[in-house]
Every structure is written in structure tokens, then in C-alpha cells.
Backbone bond lengths (Angstrom), bond angles and torsions (degrees), N, CA, C in turn:
res aa  C-N    CA-C-N  psi(-1)  N-CA   C-N-CA  omega(-1)  CA-C   N-CA-C  phi
1 X - - - 1.447 - - 1.533 110.09 -
2 X 1.332 115.77 -39.29 1.461 119.46 178.88 1.523 110.29 -64.22
3 X 1.352 115.67 -41.64 1.465 119.75 178.75 1.523 111.23 -68.52
4 X 1.324 116.25 -41.24 1.465 120.77 -177.34 1.527 111.64 -62.58
5 X 1.322 116.41 -44.30 1.462 120.20 -176.97 1.522 113.34 -95.22
6 X 1.341 116.08 3.16 1.472 122.50 177.85 1.530 111.34 54.59
7 X 1.323 113.85 54.71 1.462 121.54 179.82 1.520 107.75 -105.09
8 X 1.288 117.15 145.43 1.456 122.19 178.54 1.528 109.14 -62.16
9 X 1.331 117.24 138.00 1.464 120.81 -176.07 1.528 112.84 -67.20
10 X 1.312 118.62 -16.96 1.469 120.51 177.86 1.534 111.95 -81.17
11 X 1.329 117.10 -8.28 1.465 120.94 -179.31 1.525 113.29 -93.36
12 X 1.333 118.41 9.97 1.465 119.90 -176.69 1.529 113.51 -62.30
13 X 1.346 121.23 -32.01 1.476 117.96 178.35 1.532 113.09 -61.26
14 X 1.331 117.48 -27.01 1.459 120.39 179.70 1.529 111.79 -76.57
15 X 1.335 116.38 -20.21 1.461 120.77 179.92 1.528 112.52 -86.48
16 X 1.325 117.71 -18.97 1.468 121.05 -174.90 1.530 113.33 -57.21
17 X 1.315 120.62 -44.74 1.471 118.60 178.39 1.525 112.61 -60.75
18 X 1.339 117.22 -36.81 1.453 120.23 179.19 1.531 110.69 -67.55
19 X 1.333 117.13 -41.39 1.463 121.23 178.70 1.524 110.18 -65.81
20 X 1.323 116.88 -44.00 1.460 120.99 179.79 1.530 110.83 -63.56
21 X 1.320 117.96 -42.79 1.461 121.01 177.95 1.518 110.82 -63.42
22 X 1.330 116.66 -38.77 1.459 120.19 178.57 1.527 110.99 -63.39
23 X 1.326 116.89 -41.92 1.468 120.47 178.71 1.528 111.60 -67.12
24 X 1.309 117.34 -41.25 1.466 121.21 -177.27 1.523 113.06 -72.53
25 X 1.334 117.67 -23.77 1.458 121.09 -176.26 1.527 113.89 -105.31
26 X 1.324 117.05 7.58 1.460 121.20 179.79 1.520 109.72 -99.00
27 X 1.325 116.40 131.38 1.471 121.03 178.33 1.527 109.58 -65.49
28 X 1.341 115.41 138.24 1.462 122.09 -175.86 1.528 108.58 -121.22
29 X 1.359 118.40 134.02 1.466 120.12 179.20 1.529 113.15 -60.31
30 X 1.340 117.73 -33.75 1.466 119.77 -178.88 1.529 112.63 -70.21
31 X 1.318 117.27 -14.46 1.471 121.83 177.78 1.522 110.66 -109.28
32 X 1.335 116.04 32.30 1.464 122.26 178.58 1.531 111.17 60.92
33 X 1.333 115.31 40.74 1.464 123.38 179.56 1.530 112.74 56.08
34 X 1.317 115.18 41.08 1.466 121.24 176.28 1.522 108.53 -122.37
35 X 1.311 116.00 153.36 1.460 121.33 178.74 1.525 109.60 -80.34
36 X 1.351 117.63 143.34 1.471 119.87 178.54 1.526 113.52 -56.42
37 X 1.330 117.69 -36.71 1.462 119.56 -178.65 1.527 111.27 -64.38
38 X 1.323 117.73 -34.08 1.466 120.99 178.36 1.519 110.77 -69.23
39 X 1.334 117.22 -39.48 1.462 120.25 -178.93 1.525 112.25 -72.26
40 X 1.327 117.13 -36.27 1.463 119.80 -177.84 1.522 112.92 -77.78
41 X 1.318 116.73 -37.52 1.465 118.94 -175.85 1.516 113.72 -102.12
42 X 1.327 117.31 -22.12 1.455 120.36 -176.29 1.517 112.86 78.94
43 X 1.318 116.68 1.37 1.459 121.29 -179.64 1.522 109.77 -91.93
44 X 1.315 118.11 153.14 1.461 119.12 177.75 1.525 110.89 -64.78
45 X 1.292 115.74 145.29 1.457 121.84 -178.80 1.530 109.25 -72.94
46 X 1.337 117.84 120.96 1.461 119.05 -178.76 1.526 111.27 -70.87
47 X 1.286 115.47 149.83 1.454 121.22 178.42 1.525 109.92 -85.55
48 X 1.329 118.83 148.28 1.470 119.86 177.56 1.525 113.01 -61.59
49 X 1.322 117.09 -23.34 1.462 119.70 178.86 1.520 112.53 -68.03
50 X 1.332 116.73 -16.86 1.454 120.23 -179.76 1.528 111.25 -59.83
51 X 1.329 116.62 -30.96 1.459 120.08 -179.77 1.528 111.68 -71.15
52 X 1.332 116.74 -24.81 1.455 120.13 -176.38 1.519 112.79 -99.50
53 X 1.319 116.90 -28.53 1.454 120.17 -177.78 1.517 109.24 -123.70
54 X 1.309 115.86 109.29 1.458 121.76 174.96 1.520 107.09 -116.42
55 X 1.325 118.67 123.56 1.466 119.56 -178.79 1.519 110.84 -63.23
56 X 1.305 114.52 145.21 1.453 121.43 179.28 1.521 108.95 -73.45
57 X 1.340 116.64 131.51 1.469 120.30 -178.17 1.523 111.50 -63.18
58 X 1.322 117.33 -28.81 1.465 119.84 -179.59 1.520 111.62 -70.51
59 X 1.333 117.07 -19.56 1.457 120.29 179.69 1.522 112.01 -88.84
60 X 1.319 116.96 7.31 1.455 119.68 178.71 1.509 113.54 89.66
61 X 1.314 118.37 7.36 1.458 121.06 179.94 1.507 112.29 -95.37
62 X 1.324 118.00 8.64 1.455 121.03 -177.54 1.509 111.79 -72.48
63 X 1.314 114.39 169.23 1.456 120.43 -177.02 1.521 111.78 -98.18
64 X 1.322 118.19 13.50 1.460 119.50 -178.55 1.513 110.21 -66.82
65 X 1.300 114.26 136.19 1.458 120.24 179.88 1.522 108.77 -78.02
66 X 1.295 116.38 127.03 1.456 121.16 178.50 1.528 108.72 -89.41
67 X 1.325 116.34 128.22 1.450 121.54 -179.05 1.522 109.47 -86.03
68 X 1.306 115.64 123.66 1.457 120.73 177.93 1.525 107.80 -98.66
69 X 1.321 116.52 120.50 1.460 120.50 179.91 1.521 107.76 -85.33
70 X 1.320 115.13 116.21 1.460 119.03 -178.21 1.525 111.06 -122.20
71 X 1.328 116.62 31.36 1.455 120.79 177.29 1.520 108.38 -100.01
72 X 1.315 115.63 138.46 1.459 119.79 176.49 1.519 108.85 -120.06
73 X 1.294 115.79 163.48 1.456 121.36 -179.10 1.525 110.16 -59.49
74 X 1.329 115.86 129.67 1.455 121.30 179.90 1.519 113.73 100.32
75 X 1.342 118.17 -17.31 1.466 120.67 177.72 1.522 110.08 -65.83
76 X 1.315 115.65 161.46 1.456 122.10 175.81 1.522 108.16 -112.70
77 X 1.334 115.98 134.02 1.460 121.68 -176.18 1.524 109.76 -131.55
78 X 1.322 115.48 161.94 1.456 122.43 171.68 1.519 107.75 -104.94
79 X 1.329 116.79 142.07 1.459 121.27 179.24 1.520 109.01 -106.93
80 X 1.332 116.51 139.32 1.465 119.68 177.87 1.520 109.22 -84.05
81 X 1.318 114.09 134.58 1.454 121.00 175.39 1.516 106.66 -120.23
82 X 1.318 117.39 126.57 1.457 121.66 -177.76 1.516 108.34 -94.50
83 X 1.329 115.53 119.59 1.457 121.91 177.29 1.518 108.59 -109.88
84 X 1.323 115.97 145.79 1.458 119.06 175.60 1.512 108.44 -81.16
85 X 1.317 114.81 136.21 1.450 121.94 -179.28 1.522 107.38 -112.80
86 X 1.310 117.85 164.63 1.453 119.92 178.72 1.520 109.76 -64.18
87 X 1.309 116.11 149.91 1.451 120.13 178.83 1.512 113.12 83.68
88 X 1.343 117.36 23.02 1.460 121.42 176.55 1.528 112.66 61.76
89 X 1.316 117.01 32.61 1.465 122.02 178.39 1.527 108.62 -107.46
90 X 1.314 115.46 161.93 1.457 120.93 176.69 1.516 109.18 -112.22
91 X 1.306 116.52 143.81 1.451 122.67 -179.72 1.525 107.75 -125.93
92 X 1.332 116.60 123.67 1.462 120.73 179.47 1.523 108.62 -94.54
93 X 1.323 116.20 126.57 1.455 122.61 177.13 1.521 107.70 -116.24
94 X 1.326 116.19 131.33 1.465 120.54 178.75 1.518 108.12 -92.04
95 X 1.333 117.08 119.11 1.460 122.21 -178.70 1.523 109.35 -119.04
96 X 1.302 114.15 155.58 1.464 119.32 -179.86 1.507 110.63 136.45
97 X 1.274 118.37 -160.18 1.458 128.59 16.48 1.523 113.45 -84.62
98 X 1.313 113.62 156.74 1.453 124.28 173.70 1.525 107.87 -113.49
99 X 1.327 116.28 151.88 1.464 120.57 177.48 1.532 108.57 -96.53
100 X 1.328 116.90 134.17 1.466 121.70 178.56 1.526 108.54 -79.26
101 X 1.333 115.58 122.10 1.461 120.99 177.99 1.525 111.59 -95.25
102 X 1.343 116.08 -37.57 1.464 120.31 -179.01 1.525 108.50 -152.72
103 X 1.320 116.91 138.63 1.465 122.11 177.98 1.519 108.89 -118.42
104 X 1.338 116.50 109.02 1.461 121.73 176.93 1.527 109.06 -95.75
105 X 1.321 116.19 -172.35 1.465 120.51 -177.23 1.526 112.12 -64.41
106 X 1.336 117.59 -42.23 1.460 119.94 -176.36 1.520 113.80 -123.94
107 X 1.300 118.64 -8.56 1.459 120.16 -178.91 1.522 110.15 -134.24
108 X 1.313 113.76 155.20 1.463 121.58 -178.68 1.525 107.46 -125.17
109 X 1.315 116.81 131.12 1.458 121.46 174.53 1.520 107.08 -92.55
110 X 1.351 116.06 118.19 1.463 120.68 -178.10 1.520 109.57 -119.41
111 X 1.338 115.32 157.72 1.464 121.60 -179.04 1.520 108.52 -126.17
112 X 1.344 115.76 129.60 1.456 120.96 177.20 1.525 108.23 -73.54
113 X 1.305 117.04 129.84 1.467 121.81 -172.74 1.527 111.88 -65.59
114 X 1.314 117.77 -38.17 1.469 121.33 -174.62 1.528 111.67 -72.41
115 X 1.337 117.38 -54.26 1.467 120.51 -173.25 1.521 113.75 -97.03
116 X 1.321 117.70 -17.84 1.457 120.73 -176.53 1.514 113.47 81.89
117 X 1.343 117.06 4.48 1.466 120.68 179.51 1.528 110.04 -66.10
118 X 1.338 115.46 139.54 1.462 120.81 -178.50 1.522 109.98 -105.96
119 X 1.326 115.78 139.55 1.461 122.63 178.83 1.516 109.20 -130.30
120 X 1.322 115.91 143.66 1.461 121.36 174.69 1.520 106.43 -107.20
121 X 1.339 117.98 112.13 1.463 121.78 -174.30 1.520 110.47 -127.09
122 X 1.326 114.85 159.47 1.464 120.94 176.68 1.525 109.02 -76.33
123 X 1.318 116.34 145.74 1.465 121.43 -175.95 1.517 112.57 -63.39
124 X 1.334 118.52 -24.90 1.462 120.37 179.88 1.523 111.86 -70.45
125 X 1.324 117.78 -14.84 1.467 121.76 179.65 1.525 112.42 -94.18
126 X 1.328 117.01 8.92 1.462 121.21 -177.54 1.521 111.04 -120.51
127 X 1.325 114.53 151.75 1.457 121.60 175.16 1.524 107.54 -132.48
128 X 1.325 116.49 136.21 1.462 121.22 -178.29 1.528 109.91 -62.61
129 X 1.340 116.83 136.30 1.463 122.08 179.06 1.527 110.78 -114.60
130 X 1.329 117.86 -54.83 1.473 121.70 -179.75 1.522 108.45 -159.82
131 X 1.323 114.95 160.89 1.466 118.01 178.10 1.529 109.62 -82.73
132 X 1.308 116.07 -175.15 1.465 121.72 -173.90 1.518 113.47 -64.95
133 X 1.326 118.40 -14.54 1.462 120.66 -178.15 1.529 113.12 -84.58
134 X 1.333 118.39 9.93 1.466 121.65 179.44 1.522 110.02 -62.14
135 X 1.329 116.36 130.98 1.455 121.98 177.55 1.528 107.86 -89.15
136 X 1.324 117.02 106.93 1.459 121.99 -179.05 1.523 108.06 -81.74
137 X 1.330 116.21 102.42 1.464 122.15 -177.35 1.525 110.24 -96.65
138 X 1.333 115.53 170.75 1.464 120.76 176.34 1.524 110.70 -62.43
139 X 1.330 116.30 -36.43 1.466 120.77 179.47 1.531 110.86 -63.71
140 X 1.327 116.59 -41.52 1.466 120.64 178.02 1.526 110.48 -66.30
141 X 1.321 117.35 -42.62 1.464 120.72 178.41 1.525 111.41 -62.65
142 X 1.334 116.79 -37.92 1.466 120.71 177.88 1.525 110.55 -65.61
143 X 1.335 116.15 -40.70 1.462 120.05 178.59 1.527 110.96 -64.56
144 X 1.323 116.56 -42.30 1.464 120.66 -179.41 1.521 110.47 -64.02
145 X 1.320 116.91 -43.20 1.464 120.03 -177.50 1.519 112.31 -70.48
146 X 1.341 117.77 -19.84 1.464 119.70 179.29 1.525 112.39 -90.02
147 X 1.338 117.56 -0.32 1.466 119.73 177.06 1.517 109.40 -68.73
148 X 1.308 115.46 157.22 1.462 120.84 -179.39 1.512 111.87 -74.06
149 X 1.309 116.90 78.19 1.453 121.67 -179.67 1.526 108.85 -82.25
150 X 1.317 116.65 132.12 1.454 121.67 177.14 1.524 107.76 -84.80
151 X 1.320 116.00 119.59 1.459 120.88 -178.30 1.522 109.99 -93.33
152 X 1.300 116.59 140.08 1.462 121.73 179.24 1.521 108.88 -108.56
153 X 1.307 115.54 145.64 1.461 121.49 178.54 1.517 107.91 -93.52
154 X 1.324 115.42 121.65 1.461 119.90 179.15 1.523 110.10 -76.17
155 X 1.353 116.57 -47.48 1.465 120.04 176.51 1.526 109.53 -162.08
156 X 1.331 115.39 157.33 1.462 122.16 174.36 1.523 107.34 -88.26
157 X 1.331 115.69 119.67 1.465 119.06 -177.07 1.523 111.72 -86.59
158 X 1.333 115.13 -42.30 1.464 118.47 -172.38 1.525 108.20 -161.32
159 X 1.335 116.29 156.20 1.465 120.17 174.08 1.531 109.01 -141.19
160 X 1.344 114.40 157.90 1.469 119.16 179.72 1.525 109.26 -155.00
161 X 1.330 114.73 159.71 1.458 121.35 177.94 1.528 108.56 -90.86
162 X 1.344 117.26 132.05 1.457 122.69 178.35 1.521 107.62 -109.81
163 X 1.362 116.71 114.88 1.464 121.12 -178.17 1.525 112.52 -68.80
164 X 1.330 118.30 -29.75 1.466 120.67 -177.30 1.526 111.85 -67.46
165 X 1.323 117.26 -42.29 1.468 119.05 -179.53 1.527 111.83 -99.83
166 X 1.335 115.85 -2.82 1.458 123.56 178.94 1.532 111.56 52.66
167 X 1.347 114.05 50.22 1.464 120.90 179.68 1.526 108.93 -157.54
168 X 1.311 115.72 167.73 1.458 120.97 177.70 1.523 110.39 -82.23
169 X 1.338 115.38 149.04 1.457 123.06 171.97 1.522 107.02 -117.87
170 X 1.311 115.77 144.98 1.463 120.06 -178.89 1.515 109.68 -123.91
171 X 1.322 115.34 138.60 1.455 122.10 173.52 1.526 106.59 -101.23
172 X 1.319 115.36 119.75 1.467 119.94 -174.67 1.515 110.71 -118.00
173 X 1.308 115.37 161.16 1.465 121.10 175.62 1.510 108.04 -119.83
């Protein structure tokens, strides 16, 4: 190969990946005319033209995953809540279920079963839980209310000094 392509003999280490890729992507009779890479990974064997022709993402040939919204009014869904974890990591917790009130093209209007609060969220933050025929029992409501719900303070109404605990107490809404 070095002689054929008139390459300097000291450049052979740079050719090794190309030779190895050629061997791994070539169909072999002993493997039932299949390429080793297809048998080992189960993935289709890429064509060498892939390196020269990559479809333009703007033409619809991109690899972006298209989200299909399959929620209908009355369905029950779980909402993802992102919590910060130690070590600068994120932890997704699925809370709910919430009832779907309206499903638009990119957003879903959901209602929290316990408080009736309505939220407008993106469909990628939801996971299907049950269809509209879900029987909401007292046991389910108790389970939902015991989830780790993060409460937000709307406003501080009043504060006072408590001599017994030697600290301030706040009344919040």
C-alpha cells in the first residue's frame, strides 16, 4: 500500500486506522458475507461515502429526535422535576400524576390533582402514567400528597422573635 500510493515508509502509523477500518468494514465469506463490525455491534455497516456526503440538517436529514406528543385530554402524566444533587449533578424525579387539561403542539396544560394548580409544561418533561379511565382513590391521593413536593413561598406575611427557641419565626403564604 505504501508503494502503491507512494507514501513515505515512516508514515505507516497514520495509515493503520484506515487499514483497520477497511478490514472491519469489509464483508468476509467466513462470516456469511457480513462485515465484522455488523456482527459485533449489530449496527448497519456504514458506507465509505458517509465521510464525503453528510446530509444538511436544514434539509431534514439531521439526527434530531422528533418528539411525538401522544397525550390527550384527560390522560394522567408524570412531570419531571430536576433536583440538584451533590457533586454538581442533576437528579430527575418524576412526580404526579397530573391530569392533562389541554394538549397543544409544543406545550401541555396539566393540573395537579391535590391542589388543582395548573401548569403549562413542555411535552418533553412529561411521561405517560395512565389514560382517562384511572380510578383516583384515597390511597393514590395519599401517595401523591406524600411525595417530596417543593413548596414555594409567595410572600412573607409577618415575623416575630421567639424567646423559647431564641430565633425568629416567619409566617408565610
